[in-house]
N, C-alpha and C positions, 0 to 999 in steps of 0.2 A: 791470652791468645790460644794457649794450648787447650783450655776449656772450650772455647768457641770450635776449634777443631774437633775435639772429642764430640761436642754436640751435633756438629755437622756430619761427622762420620757415622754417628749413632742413627741420625735421620736417614742418612742414605742407606744404611743397612736395613733399617725398618721398612723403608718404602720399597726396597728391592725384595725384601722378604715376603711382603705382601703381593707385590707384583708376581713373585714366583707362585705363591698360593693361588692367585686369580688365574694365571696361565695353566697351572696344573688342574684346576677345577675346569676350566673351560675345555681343555683337552679331554678330560675325563667325559664330560657331557657331550662333546661331539663324536667320541669314539663309541658312547652308548647309542647315539642317535643313529651312527653309522651301522653298528650291529643290529639294531632294530629294523632299519631300511633293508639290510641285506637279508634278514630273516623274513621280512615280508615279501621281498622279491622271491625268495625260494618258495615260500608258501603260495604265493599267486601262480608261480610257475608248475607247482605240483597241482594245484587245482585245475589249471588249464589242461595239463596232460592228463588228468583223470577224466575232464570233459572229452577231449579229443579221443581217448581210448573208448569211452562209452558211445561216442558217435561211430566210430569205426566198427564196434561190436554190433551196433544196431543195424549198419549198412551191410555187415556180413550176414546177420541173420535174414534181412530181407532177401539178399541175393541168394542165400542158400534155400530159402522159401522158393523163390522163383526156379531156381534149378530143380528142385524137387517135383514142381508142377510141370516142368518141360520135360523131365525124364519120364513122368508118369504118362504125358501125352505121347511122347516117342514110343515107349512101351506098347501103349494102346494101338498106335498106328502100326507098330511093328507085328502085333499079334494080329490085327486086322489083315494086314498085307499077307501074312503067311496063312491065314485062315485057320489058326490053331486056337480053339475055344477052350481048351483044357490047360489054362495056365493057372499058375499060382500067383497070388499078389505079394 
C-alpha cells in the first residue's frame, strides 16, 4: 500500500512538473509574441509619422512657393501703381 502511494505521489509530482514547464514555456512564447507585436506597432507608428511629416513639409513648401509668387505680383503692382521704375529686386 505504501509503495503504491509513493508511486502515485511520484507520478503526480512528475505530471505537475511537466505541466509547470509547459505553462512556463507557453508564457515565455506569449510574452515574446506580445513584445514583437508591440515593437511592430511602434515601428509602424514611427513610419506613419515620418510619412505625415514629409507630406506636411511638401505642403508647406508648395504654399511658401505660392506666397512668394503672390508677393512678387503684389510688389510689381505696387511699383506700377506708384510709378517708381527705379526699384531693386
